[in-house]
All heavy atoms as a GROMACS GRO file, in nm:
protein
  595
    1MET      N    1   0.085  -0.118   0.000
    1MET     CA    2   0.000   0.000   0.000
    1MET      C    3   0.089   0.123   0.000
    1MET      O    4   0.207   0.115   0.036
    1MET     CB    5  -0.095  -0.004   0.119
    1MET     CG    6  -0.045   0.062   0.245
    1MET     SD    7  -0.157   0.051   0.383
    1MET     CE    8  -0.118  -0.112   0.440
    2ASN      N    9   0.033   0.234  -0.038
    2ASN     CA   10   0.106   0.360  -0.042
    2ASN      C   11   0.053   0.455   0.065
    2ASN      O   12  -0.068   0.471   0.080
    2ASN     CB   13   0.091   0.425  -0.180
    2ASN     CG   14   0.159   0.343  -0.287
    2ASN    OD1   15   0.280   0.325  -0.283
    2ASN    ND2   16   0.082   0.290  -0.380
    3VAL      N   17   0.148   0.516   0.138
    3VAL     CA   18   0.115   0.614   0.240
    3VAL      C   19   0.212   0.732   0.225
    3VAL      O   20   0.316   0.720   0.162
    3VAL     CB   21   0.124   0.556   0.383
    3VAL    CG1   22   0.024   0.444   0.403
    3VAL    CG2   23   0.264   0.509   0.415
    4ARG      N   24   0.176   0.843   0.284
    4ARG     CA   25   0.263   0.960   0.287
    4ARG      C   26   0.316   0.973   0.430
    4ARG      O   27   0.240   0.965   0.526
    4ARG     CB   28   0.187   1.086   0.250
    4ARG     CG   29   0.272   1.213   0.265
    4ARG     CD   30   0.197   1.332   0.225
    4ARG     NE   31   0.178   1.319   0.080
    4ARG     CZ   32   0.139   1.416   0.001
    4ARG    NH1   33   0.111   1.534   0.051
    4ARG    NH2   34   0.126   1.397  -0.127
    5VAL      N   35   0.446   0.995   0.442
    5VAL     CA   36   0.509   1.013   0.572
    5VAL      C   37   0.563   1.156   0.579
    5VAL      O   38   0.633   1.201   0.488
    5VAL     CB   39   0.624   0.913   0.594
    5VAL    CG1   40   0.691   0.937   0.729
    5VAL    CG2   41   0.573   0.770   0.585
    6ARG      N   42   0.528   1.226   0.687
    6ARG     CA   43   0.578   1.362   0.710
    6ARG      C   44   0.664   1.359   0.836
    6ARG      O   45   0.621   1.309   0.940
    6ARG     CB   46   0.463   1.460   0.726
    6ARG     CG   47   0.385   1.475   0.595
    6ARG     CD   48   0.271   1.571   0.605
    6ARG     NE   49   0.318   1.703   0.647
    6ARG     CZ   50   0.238   1.796   0.697
    6ARG    NH1   51   0.110   1.773   0.712
    6ARG    NH2   52   0.287   1.913   0.732
    7TYR      N   53   0.785   1.411   0.822
    7TYR     CA   54   0.881   1.414   0.933
    7TYR      C   55   0.886   1.555   0.991
    7TYR      O   56   0.887   1.653   0.916
    7TYR     CB   57   1.020   1.376   0.884
    7TYR     CG   58   1.028   1.238   0.824
    7TYR    CD1   59   1.027   1.219   0.687
    7TYR    CD2   60   1.036   1.125   0.905
    7TYR    CE1   61   1.036   1.094   0.631
    7TYR    CE2   62   1.044   0.999   0.850
    7TYR     CZ   63   1.044   0.984   0.713
    7TYR     OH   64   1.052   0.858   0.658
    8PHE      N   65   0.896   1.565   1.123
    8PHE     CA   66   0.901   1.694   1.188
    8PHE      C   67   1.026   1.707   1.274
    8PHE      O   68   1.077   1.607   1.326
    8PHE     CB   69   0.776   1.716   1.275
    8PHE     CG   70   0.652   1.733   1.193
    8PHE    CD1   71   0.578   1.623   1.152
    8PHE    CD2   72   0.611   1.859   1.153
    8PHE    CE1   73   0.465   1.638   1.073
    8PHE    CE2   74   0.497   1.876   1.074
    8PHE     CZ   75   0.425   1.765   1.035
    9ALA      N   76   1.074   1.832   1.289
    9ALA     CA   77   1.184   1.868   1.378
    9ALA      C   78   1.307   1.779   1.356
    9ALA      O   79   1.356   1.771   1.245
    9ALA     CB   80   1.135   1.868   1.522
   10ALA      N   81   1.355   1.714   1.461
   10ALA     CA   82   1.478   1.634   1.452
   10ALA      C   83   1.464   1.519   1.354
   10ALA      O   84   1.563   1.478   1.292
   10ALA     CB   85   1.516   1.583   1.591
   11PHE      N   86   1.345   1.463   1.338
   11PHE     CA   87   1.326   1.356   1.239
   11PHE      C   88   1.346   1.412   1.097
   11PHE      O   89   1.404   1.345   1.012
   11PHE     CB   90   1.188   1.292   1.251
   11PHE     CG   91   1.173   1.196   1.365
   11PHE    CD1   92   1.048   1.156   1.407
   11PHE    CD2   93   1.283   1.142   1.431
   11PHE    CE1   94   1.031   1.065   1.511
   11PHE    CE2   95   1.268   1.051   1.536
   11PHE     CZ   96   1.141   1.013   1.575
   12ARG      N   97   1.299   1.533   1.073
   12ARG     CA   98   1.319   1.596   0.941
   12ARG      C   99   1.467   1.621   0.918
   12ARG      O  100   1.520   1.595   0.809
   12ARG     CB  101   1.239   1.725   0.930
   12ARG     CG  102   1.252   1.791   0.794
   12ARG     CD  103   1.166   1.916   0.780
   12ARG     NE  104   1.193   2.010   0.887
   12ARG     CZ  105   1.098   2.062   0.967
   12ARG    NH1  106   0.972   2.030   0.952
   12ARG    NH2  107   1.130   2.145   1.062
   13GLU      N  108   1.536   1.668   1.020
   13GLU     CA  109   1.680   1.690   1.008
   13GLU      C  110   1.755   1.558   0.987
   13GLU      O  111   1.850   1.552   0.909
   13GLU     CB  112   1.733   1.761   1.132
   13GLU     CG  113   1.681   1.904   1.144
   13GLU     CD  114   1.714   1.967   1.278
   13GLU    OE1  115   1.802   1.915   1.349
   13GLU    OE2  116   1.650   2.068   1.311
   14ALA      N  117   1.713   1.453   1.054
   14ALA     CA  118   1.780   1.323   1.042
   14ALA      C  119   1.763   1.262   0.904
   14ALA      O  120   1.857   1.200   0.852
   14ALA     CB  121   1.727   1.227   1.148
   15THR      N  122   1.646   1.280   0.844
   15THR     CA  123   1.620   1.220   0.712
   15THR      C  124   1.661   1.312   0.598
   15THR      O  125   1.687   1.265   0.488
   15THR     CB  126   1.471   1.187   0.695
   15THR    OG1  127   1.395   1.307   0.704
   15THR    CG2  128   1.424   1.085   0.798
   16GLY      N  129   1.665   1.442   0.625
   16GLY     CA  130   1.696   1.538   0.520
   16GLY      C  131   1.578   1.570   0.430
   16GLY      O  132   1.592   1.638   0.329
   17ILE      N  133   1.460   1.521   0.467
   17ILE     CA  134   1.338   1.547   0.389
   17ILE      C  135   1.222   1.575   0.483
   17ILE      O  136   1.222   1.532   0.598
   17ILE     CB  137   1.302   1.429   0.296
   17ILE    CG1  138   1.286   1.299   0.376
   17ILE    CG2  139   1.404   1.412   0.185
   17ILE    CD1  140   1.238   1.181   0.294
   18ALA      N  141   1.124   1.646   0.432
   18ALA     CA  142   1.005   1.676   0.512
   18ALA      C  143   0.893   1.575   0.488
   18ALA      O  144   0.818   1.542   0.579
   18ALA     CB  145   0.956   1.817   0.482
   19THR      N  146   0.883   1.528   0.364
   19THR     CA  147   0.774   1.439   0.325
   19THR      C  148   0.823   1.338   0.224
   19THR      O  149   0.906   1.371   0.140
   19THR     CB  150   0.660   1.520   0.262
   19THR    OG1  151   0.618   1.622   0.352
   19THR    CG2  152   0.541   1.433   0.227
   20GLU      N  153   0.769   1.217   0.232
   20GLU     CA  154   0.797   1.118   0.128
   20GLU      C  155   0.678   1.026   0.111
   20GLU      O  156   0.603   1.001   0.204
   20GLU     CB  157   0.924   1.038   0.157
   20GLU     CG  158   0.917   0.944   0.274
   20GLU     CD  159   1.046   0.865   0.294
   20GLU    OE1  160   1.117   0.835   0.196
   20GLU    OE2  161   1.076   0.833   0.411
   21GLU      N  162   0.661   0.981  -0.011
   21GLU     CA  163   0.560   0.880  -0.042
   21GLU      C  164   0.627   0.745  -0.023
   21GLU      O  165   0.738   0.723  -0.074
   21GLU     CB  166   0.511   0.894  -0.187
   21GLU     CG  167   0.448   1.029  -0.218
   21GLU     CD  168   0.318   1.053  -0.143
   21GLU    OE1  169   0.242   0.956  -0.119
   21GLU    OE2  170   0.291   1.169  -0.109
   22VAL      N  171   0.563   0.656   0.051
   22VAL     CA  172   0.623   0.528   0.085
   22VAL      C  173   0.532   0.415   0.041
   22VAL      O  174   0.413   0.416   0.072
   22VAL     CB  175   0.648   0.518   0.238
   22VAL    CG1  176   0.700   0.382   0.276
   22VAL    CG2  177   0.743   0.628   0.283
   23GLU      N  178   0.588   0.320  -0.030
   23GLU     CA  179   0.518   0.196  -0.058
   23GLU      C  180   0.560   0.100   0.053
   23GLU      O  181   0.678   0.071   0.070
   23GLU     CB  182   0.556   0.140  -0.194
   23GLU     CG  183   0.474   0.019  -0.231
   23GLU     CD  184   0.499  -0.026  -0.374
   23GLU    OE1  185   0.534   0.058  -0.458
   23GLU    OE2  186   0.483  -0.148  -0.397
   24THR      N  187   0.464   0.054   0.131
   24THR     CA  188   0.494  -0.023   0.251
   24THR      C  189   0.420  -0.156   0.254
   24THR      O  190   0.312  -0.169   0.197
   24THR     CB  191   0.459   0.058   0.378
   24THR    OG1  192   0.496  -0.018   0.493
   24THR    CG2  193   0.312   0.093   0.384
   25THR      N  194   0.481  -0.250   0.322
   25THR     CA  195   0.414  -0.377   0.351
   25THR      C  196   0.374  -0.383   0.498
   25THR      O  197   0.318  -0.482   0.543
   25THR     CB  198   0.506  -0.497   0.319
   25THR    OG1  199   0.625  -0.486   0.397
   25THR    CG2  200   0.540  -0.500   0.171
   26ALA      N  201   0.405  -0.276   0.572
   26ALA     CA  202   0.373  -0.270   0.715
   26ALA      C  203   0.222  -0.265   0.735
   26ALA      O  204   0.150  -0.200   0.660
   26ALA     CB  205   0.438  -0.149   0.780
   27SER      N  206   0.177  -0.331   0.839
   27SER     CA  207   0.034  -0.326   0.871
   27SER      C  208   0.004  -0.224   0.981
   27SER      O  209  -0.111  -0.186   1.000
   27SER     CB  210  -0.016  -0.464   0.913
   27SER     OG  211   0.054  -0.507   1.028
   28SER      N  212   0.108  -0.180   1.052
   28SER     CA  213   0.088  -0.085   1.162
   28SER      C  214   0.184   0.033   1.148
   28SER      O  215   0.282   0.027   1.073
   28SER     CB  216   0.112  -0.153   1.296
   28SER     OG  217   0.251  -0.182   1.311
   29VAL      N  218   0.157   0.137   1.223
   29VAL     CA  219   0.243   0.255   1.224
   29VAL      C  220   0.383   0.217   1.275
   29VAL      O  221   0.483   0.264   1.221
   29VAL     CB  222   0.181   0.367   1.310
   29VAL    CG1  223   0.273   0.484   1.321
   29VAL    CG2  224   0.047   0.410   1.251
   30ALA      N  225   0.391   0.130   1.374
   30ALA     CA  226   0.522   0.087   1.426
   30ALA      C  227   0.603   0.019   1.316
   30ALA      O  228   0.724   0.045   1.302
   30ALA     CB  229   0.503  -0.007   1.544
   31GLY      N  230   0.541  -0.067   1.240
   31GLY     CA  231   0.610  -0.133   1.130
   31GLY      C  232   0.656  -0.036   1.024
   31GLY      O  233   0.766  -0.049   0.969
   32LEU      N  234   0.575   0.066   0.996
   32LEU     CA  235   0.612   0.169   0.900
   32LEU      C  236   0.734   0.244   0.950
   32LEU      O  237   0.828   0.270   0.874
   32LEU     CB  238   0.496   0.265   0.876
   32LEU     CG  239   0.527   0.384   0.786
   32LEU    CD1  240   0.560   0.339   0.645
   32LEU    CD2  241   0.410   0.482   0.787
   33PHE      N  242   0.736   0.280   1.079
   33PHE     CA  243   0.852   0.351   1.134
   33PHE      C  244   0.977   0.266   1.117
   33PHE      O  245   1.082   0.317   1.077
   33PHE     CB  246   0.832   0.386   1.281
   33PHE     CG  247   0.947   0.466   1.337
   33PHE    CD1  248   0.944   0.604   1.333
   33PHE    CD2  249   1.058   0.403   1.391
   33PHE    CE1  250   1.052   0.678   1.383
   33PHE    CE2  251   1.165   0.475   1.440
   33PHE     CZ  252   1.162   0.614   1.435
   34ASP      N  253   0.966   0.137   1.145
   34ASP     CA  254   1.081   0.048   1.130
   34ASP      C  255   1.130   0.045   0.986
   34ASP      O  256   1.252   0.046   0.961
   34ASP     CB  257   1.047  -0.092   1.179
   34ASP     CG  258   1.023  -0.098   1.329
   34ASP    OD1  259   1.062  -0.003   1.401
   34ASP    OD2  260   0.964  -0.198   1.374
   35GLU      N  261   1.040   0.043   0.890
   35GLU     CA  262   1.079   0.047   0.748
   35GLU      C  263   1.149   0.179   0.715
   35GLU      O  264   1.250   0.180   0.644
   35GLU     CB  265   0.958   0.028   0.657
   35GLU     CG  266   0.904  -0.112   0.653
   35GLU     CD  267   0.785  -0.127   0.560
   35GLU    OE1  268   0.748  -0.030   0.488
   35GLU    OE2  269   0.729  -0.237   0.556
   36CYS      N  270   1.094   0.289   0.766
   36CYS     CA  271   1.156   0.420   0.741
   36CYS      C  272   1.294   0.428   0.804
   36CYS      O  273   1.388   0.482   0.745
   36CYS     CB  274   1.066   0.532   0.793
   36CYS     SG  275   0.912   0.551   0.700
   37ALA      N  276   1.309   0.372   0.924
   37ALA     CA  277   1.439   0.373   0.992
   37ALA      C  278   1.541   0.289   0.915
   37ALA      O  279   1.660   0.321   0.914
   37ALA     CB  280   1.424   0.323   1.134
   38ALA      N  281   1.496   0.184   0.849
   38ALA     CA  282   1.587   0.102   0.768
   38ALA      C  283   1.638   0.183   0.648
   38ALA      O  284   1.753   0.167   0.607
   38ALA     CB  285   1.518  -0.025   0.723
   39ARG      N  286   1.552   0.269   0.592
   39ARG     CA  287   1.592   0.353   0.478
   39ARG      C  288   1.672   0.475   0.521
   39ARG      O  289   1.751   0.529   0.446
   39ARG     CB  290   1.469   0.400   0.400
   39ARG     CG  291   1.417   0.300   0.302
   39ARG     CD  292   1.318   0.362   0.203
   39ARG     NE  293   1.216   0.445   0.263
   39ARG     CZ  294   1.110   0.399   0.328
   39ARG    NH1  295   1.092   0.271   0.345
   39ARG    NH2  296   1.021   0.481   0.378
   40HIS      N  297   1.645   0.521   0.642
   40HIS     CA  298   1.709   0.641   0.696
   40HIS      C  299   1.775   0.603   0.830
   40HIS      O  300   1.716   0.625   0.937
   40HIS     CB  301   1.607   0.753   0.719
   40HIS     CG  302   1.529   0.791   0.598
   40HIS    ND1  303   1.582   0.863   0.495
   40HIS    CD2  304   1.399   0.765   0.564
   40HIS    CE1  305   1.489   0.882   0.402
   40HIS    NE2  306   1.377   0.823   0.442
   41PRO      N  307   1.895   0.546   0.827
   41PRO     CA  308   1.959   0.496   0.949
   41PRO      C  309   1.977   0.602   1.059
   41PRO      O  310   1.991   0.567   1.176
   41PRO     CB  311   2.094   0.444   0.901
   41PRO     CG  312   2.074   0.415   0.757
   41PRO     CD  313   1.974   0.515   0.708
   42SER      N  314   1.972   0.729   1.021
   42SER     CA  315   1.988   0.833   1.123
   42SER      C  316   1.862   0.853   1.207
   42SER      O  317   1.865   0.924   1.308
   42SER     CB  318   2.029   0.964   1.058
   42SER     OG  319   1.937   1.000   0.958
   43LEU      N  320   1.750   0.792   1.168
   43LEU     CA  321   1.630   0.796   1.253
   43LEU      C  322   1.660   0.714   1.378
   43LEU      O  323   1.710   0.603   1.368
   43LEU     CB  324   1.508   0.738   1.182
   43LEU     CG  325   1.435   0.826   1.084
   43LEU    CD1  326   1.320   0.750   1.021
   43LEU    CD2  327   1.383   0.951   1.151
   44ARG      N  328   1.629   0.767   1.489
   44ARG     CA  329   1.654   0.697   1.614
   44ARG      C  330   1.530   0.622   1.658
   44ARG      O  331   1.428   0.625   1.594
   44ARG     CB  332   1.695   0.798   1.722
   44ARG     CG  333   1.806   0.889   1.678
   44ARG     CD  334   1.936   0.842   1.729
   44ARG     NE  335   2.043   0.910   1.655
   44ARG     CZ  336   2.150   0.954   1.708
   44ARG    NH1  337   2.170   0.939   1.835
   44ARG    NH2  338   2.242   1.012   1.636
   45SER      N  339   1.539   0.563   1.769
   45SER     CA  340   1.430   0.486   1.828
   45SER      C  341   1.302   0.569   1.834
   45SER      O  342   1.305   0.690   1.854
   45SER     CB  343   1.470   0.442   1.968
   45SER     OG  344   1.360   0.393   2.038
   46ARG      N  345   1.191   0.502   1.822
   46ARG     CA  346   1.062   0.571   1.832
   46ARG      C  347   1.018   0.588   1.977
   46ARG      O  348   0.912   0.646   2.003
   46ARG     CB  349   0.957   0.499   1.750
   46ARG     CG  350   0.930   0.359   1.791
   46ARG     CD  351   0.828   0.297   1.695
   46ARG     NE  352   0.830   0.154   1.699
   46ARG     CZ  353   0.757   0.080   1.782
   46ARG    NH1  354   0.675   0.138   1.866
   46ARG    NH2  355   0.765  -0.051   1.778
   47ALA      N  356   1.098   0.539   2.072
   47ALA     CA  357   1.064   0.554   2.214
   47ALA      C  358   1.043   0.703   2.245
   47ALA      O  359   1.124   0.786   2.208
   47ALA     CB  360   1.174   0.497   2.302
   48ALA      N  361   0.934   0.735   2.305
   48ALA     CA  362   0.896   0.871   2.345
   48ALA      C  363   0.857   0.959   2.227
   48ALA      O  364   0.823   1.075   2.246
   48ALA     CB  365   1.003   0.937   2.429
   49ALA      N  366   0.864   0.909   2.106
   49ALA     CA  367   0.819   0.986   1.990
   49ALA      C  368   0.666   0.980   1.982
   49ALA      O  369   0.603   0.893   2.042
   49ALA     CB  370   0.881   0.931   1.862
   50LEU      N  371   0.610   1.073   1.908
   50LEU     CA  372   0.465   1.078   1.889
   50LEU      C  373   0.432   1.058   1.743
   50LEU      O  374   0.512   1.088   1.654
   50LEU     CB  375   0.410   1.213   1.936
   50LEU     CG  376   0.429   1.245   2.084
   50LEU    CD1  377   0.383   1.388   2.111
   50LEU    CD2  378   0.354   1.147   2.170
   51VAL      N  379   0.312   1.009   1.719
   51VAL     CA  380   0.268   0.984   1.583
   51VAL      C  381   0.122   1.027   1.567
   51VAL      O  382   0.043   1.019   1.662
   51VAL     CB  383   0.285   0.835   1.546
   51VAL    CG1  384   0.198   0.747   1.632
   51VAL    CG2  385   0.256   0.810   1.400
   52ALA      N  386   0.090   1.077   1.449
   52ALA     CA  387  -0.048   1.108   1.414
   52ALA      C  388  -0.076   1.044   1.278
   52ALA      O  389   0.013   1.032   1.194
   52ALA     CB  390  -0.069   1.259   1.406
   53VAL      N  391  -0.199   1.002   1.259
   53VAL     CA  392  -0.242   0.947   1.131
   53VAL      C  393  -0.361   1.031   1.084
   53VAL      O  394  -0.459   1.046   1.158
   53VAL     CB  395  -0.280   0.798   1.142
   53VAL    CG1  396  -0.329   0.745   1.009
   53VAL    CG2  397  -0.161   0.715   1.192
   54ASN      N  398  -0.346   1.087   0.966
   54ASN     CA  399  -0.451   1.173   0.910
   54ASN      C  400  -0.490   1.284   1.007
   54ASN      O  401  -0.607   1.309   1.034
   54ASN     CB  402  -0.572   1.090   0.868
   54ASN     CG  403  -0.535   0.984   0.766
   54ASN    OD1  404  -0.450   1.006   0.681
   54ASN    ND2  405  -0.596   0.867   0.777
   55ASP      N  406  -0.386   1.349   1.063
   55ASP     CA  407  -0.401   1.464   1.154
   55ASP      C  408  -0.468   1.431   1.287
   55ASP      O  409  -0.522   1.520   1.354
   55ASP     CB  410  -0.475   1.579   1.086
   55ASP     CG  411  -0.396   1.639   0.972
   55ASP    OD1  412  -0.272   1.646   0.984
   55ASP    OD2  413  -0.456   1.679   0.871
   56GLU      N  414  -0.466   1.305   1.326
   56GLU     CA  415  -0.525   1.262   1.453
   56GLU      C  416  -0.419   1.185   1.531
   56GLU      O  417  -0.364   1.086   1.481
   56GLU     CB  418  -0.645   1.172   1.424
   56GLU     CG  419  -0.730   1.140   1.541
   56GLU     CD  420  -0.854   1.062   1.496
   56GLU    OE1  421  -0.930   1.115   1.413
   56GLU    OE2  422  -0.872   0.951   1.546
   57MET      N  423  -0.389   1.229   1.654
   57MET     CA  424  -0.288   1.161   1.735
   57MET      C  425  -0.325   1.013   1.746
   57MET      O  426  -0.442   0.978   1.755
   57MET     CB  427  -0.275   1.224   1.874
   57MET     CG  428  -0.224   1.368   1.869
   57MET     SD  429  -0.074   1.394   1.772
   57MET     CE  430   0.048   1.313   1.872
   58SER      N  431  -0.222   0.930   1.746
   58SER     CA  432  -0.244   0.787   1.736
   58SER      C  433  -0.142   0.710   1.819
   58SER      O  434  -0.038   0.763   1.857
   58SER     CB  435  -0.233   0.745   1.589
   58SER     OG  436  -0.244   0.607   1.575
   59GLY      N  437  -0.170   0.584   1.840
   59GLY     CA  438  -0.074   0.493   1.902
   59GLY      C  439   0.005   0.421   1.794
   59GLY      O  440  -0.034   0.419   1.676
   60TRP      N  441   0.118   0.362   1.832
   60TRP     CA  442   0.204   0.293   1.737
   60TRP      C  443   0.141   0.164   1.683
   60TRP      O  444   0.183   0.114   1.580
   60TRP     CB  445   0.339   0.263   1.802
   60TRP     CG  446   0.417   0.389   1.825
   60TRP    CD1  447   0.432   0.456   1.943
   60TRP    CD2  448   0.489   0.464   1.728
   60TRP    NE1  449   0.507   0.569   1.923
   60TRP    CE2  450   0.544   0.576   1.792
   60TRP    CE3  451   0.511   0.448   1.591
   60TRP    CZ2  452   0.620   0.671   1.725
   60TRP    CZ3  453   0.588   0.542   1.524
   60TRP    CH2  454   0.642   0.653   1.592
   61ASP      N  455   0.040   0.113   1.750
   61ASP     CA  456  -0.022  -0.012   1.707
   61ASP      C  457  -0.136   0.011   1.607
   61ASP      O  458  -0.197  -0.085   1.560
   61ASP     CB  459  -0.073  -0.091   1.826
   61ASP     CG  460  -0.174  -0.014   1.910
   61ASP    OD1  461  -0.186   0.110   1.893
   61ASP    OD2  462  -0.241  -0.076   1.993
   62ARG      N  463  -0.162   0.134   1.572
   62ARG     CA  464  -0.272   0.164   1.479
   62ARG      C  465  -0.247   0.100   1.342
   62ARG      O  466  -0.137   0.104   1.289
   62ARG     CB  467  -0.287   0.315   1.462
   62ARG     CG  468  -0.399   0.348   1.365
   62ARG     CD  469  -0.429   0.493   1.364
   62ARG     NE  470  -0.524   0.524   1.258
   62ARG     CZ  471  -0.594   0.635   1.255
   62ARG    NH1  472  -0.580   0.724   1.350
   62ARG    NH2  473  -0.676   0.658   1.156
   63ASP      N  474  -0.352   0.044   1.286
   63ASP     CA  475  -0.345  -0.016   1.152
   63ASP      C  476  -0.332   0.094   1.047
   63ASP      O  477  -0.388   0.203   1.062
   63ASP     CB  478  -0.470  -0.098   1.122
   63ASP     CG  479  -0.479  -0.224   1.206
   63ASP    OD1  480  -0.373  -0.271   1.255
   63ASP    OD2  481  -0.590  -0.276   1.223
   64LEU      N  482  -0.261   0.062   0.939
   64LEU     CA  483  -0.248   0.153   0.827
   64LEU      C  484  -0.347   0.119   0.718
   64LEU      O  485  -0.383   0.002   0.701
   64LEU     CB  486  -0.107   0.143   0.768
   64LEU     CG  487   0.006   0.201   0.851
   64LEU    CD1  488   0.140   0.170   0.785
   64LEU    CD2  489  -0.011   0.351   0.868
   65ASN      N  490  -0.388   0.220   0.645
   65ASN     CA  491  -0.476   0.203   0.529
   65ASN      C  492  -0.416   0.276   0.409
   65ASN      O  493  -0.342   0.374   0.425
   65ASN     CB  494  -0.616   0.260   0.558
   65ASN     CG  495  -0.685   0.183   0.668
   65ASN    OD1  496  -0.709   0.063   0.654
   65ASN    ND2  497  -0.715   0.249   0.777
   66GLU      N  498  -0.450   0.229   0.293
   66GLU     CA  499  -0.405   0.293   0.169
   66GLU      C  500  -0.435   0.442   0.173
   66GLU      O  501  -0.545   0.485   0.210
   66GLU     CB  502  -0.479   0.229   0.050
   66GLU     CG  503  -0.447   0.291  -0.083
   66GLU     CD  504  -0.309   0.257  -0.135
   66GLU    OE1  505  -0.256   0.147  -0.103
   66GLU    OE2  506  -0.253   0.340  -0.208
   67GLY      N  507  -0.334   0.523   0.141
   67GLY     CA  508  -0.352   0.667   0.132
   67GLY      C  509  -0.339   0.742   0.264
   67GLY      O  510  -0.352   0.865   0.264
   68ASP      N  511  -0.314   0.673   0.375
   68ASP     CA  512  -0.298   0.742   0.503
   68ASP      C  513  -0.180   0.839   0.497
   68ASP      O  514  -0.084   0.820   0.423
   68ASP     CB  515  -0.270   0.643   0.616
   68ASP     CG  516  -0.396   0.578   0.671
   68ASP    OD1  517  -0.508   0.624   0.640
   68ASP    OD2  518  -0.382   0.479   0.746
   69GLU      N  519  -0.190   0.946   0.576
   69GLU     CA  520  -0.079   1.037   0.596
   69GLU      C  521  -0.034   1.020   0.741
   69GLU      O  522  -0.111   1.040   0.834
   69GLU     CB  523  -0.120   1.182   0.571
   69GLU     CG  524  -0.002   1.277   0.587
   69GLU     CD  525  -0.039   1.420   0.553
   69GLU    OE1  526  -0.137   1.471   0.611
   69GLU    OE2  527   0.031   1.479   0.469
   70VAL      N  528   0.093   0.983   0.758
   70VAL     CA  529   0.149   0.954   0.889
   70VAL      C  530   0.247   1.065   0.925
   70VAL      O  531   0.341   1.093   0.850
   70VAL     CB  532   0.219   0.817   0.890
   70VAL    CG1  533   0.280   0.788   1.027
   70VAL    CG2  534   0.121   0.707   0.851
   71LEU      N  535   0.226   1.129   1.039
   71LEU     CA  536   0.311   1.237   1.086
   71LEU      C  537   0.396   1.186   1.201
   71LEU      O  538   0.341   1.131   1.298
   71LEU     CB  539   0.227   1.356   1.132
   71LEU     CG  540   0.154   1.436   1.025
   71LEU    CD1  541   0.045   1.355   0.956
   71LEU    CD2  542   0.095   1.560   1.085
   72LEU      N  543   0.527   1.202   1.191
   72LEU     CA  544   0.619   1.152   1.293
   72LEU      C  545   0.686   1.268   1.365
   72LEU      O  546   0.753   1.352   1.302
   72LEU     CB  547   0.725   1.062   1.228
   72LEU     CG  548   0.671   0.937   1.157
   72LEU    CD1  549   0.785   0.864   1.086
   72LEU    CD2  550   0.599   0.846   1.255
   73PHE      N  551   0.668   1.272   1.495
   73PHE     CA  552   0.723   1.379   1.580
   73PHE      C  553   0.826   1.318   1.675
   73PHE      O  554   0.792   1.226   1.752
   73PHE     CB  555   0.611   1.443   1.664
   73PHE     CG  556   0.499   1.499   1.583
   73PHE    CD1  557   0.387   1.423   1.555
   73PHE    CD2  558   0.506   1.627   1.534
   73PHE    CE1  559   0.282   1.474   1.481
   73PHE    CE2  560   0.401   1.682   1.459
   73PHE     CZ  561   0.289   1.604   1.433
   74PRO      N  562   0.949   1.367   1.674
   74PRO     CA  563   1.051   1.311   1.762
   74PRO      C  564   1.024   1.348   1.907
   74PRO      O  565   0.946   1.439   1.936
   74PRO     CB  566   1.180   1.377   1.713
   74PRO     CG  567   1.135   1.508   1.657
   74PRO     CD  568   0.998   1.480   1.596
   75PRO      N  569   1.091   1.277   1.999
   75PRO     CA  570   1.078   1.314   2.140
   75PRO      C  571   1.123   1.458   2.159
   75PRO      O  572   1.214   1.504   2.090
   75PRO     CB  573   1.174   1.218   2.211
   75PRO     CG  574   1.202   1.110   2.114
   75PRO     CD  575   1.180   1.166   1.977
   76VAL      N  576   1.059   1.526   2.250
   76VAL     CA  577   1.092   1.665   2.278
   76VAL      C  578   1.154   1.674   2.416
   76VAL      O  579   1.095   1.626   2.513
   76VAL     CB  580   0.966   1.755   2.270
   76VAL    CG1  581   1.001   1.897   2.305
   76VAL    CG2  582   0.904   1.745   2.133
   77ALA      N  583   1.270   1.734   2.423
   77ALA     CA  584   1.334   1.755   2.553
   77ALA      C  585   1.283   1.887   2.610
   77ALA      O  586   1.266   1.984   2.538
   77ALA     CB  587   1.486   1.760   2.537
   78GLY      N  588   1.257   1.887   2.735
   78GLY     CA  589   1.207   2.008   2.798
   78GLY      C  590   1.285   2.040   2.924
   78GLY      O  591   1.368   1.963   2.968
   79GLY      N  592   1.256   2.151   2.976
   79GLY     CA  593   1.326   2.182   3.100
   79GLY      C  594   1.296   2.320   3.148
   79GLY      O  595   1.226   2.397   3.097
   0.00000   0.00000   0.00000
């Protein structure tokens, strides 16, 4: 299936791109992240990162559907 992935902040810097169209065999958002990390080794662990699907905050176990837009937000350090 085909989905659009949008990277934000440190994830955008790590990949060098803001958006990409991805043909994936992943059934979940977690699997998609793993596929993206394989293509972009500078992506770090998804621990503490946030994800949204079609502009709605989501969990990593959410199923993917054809045409979904997945937004990946890296962990944010605060203080």
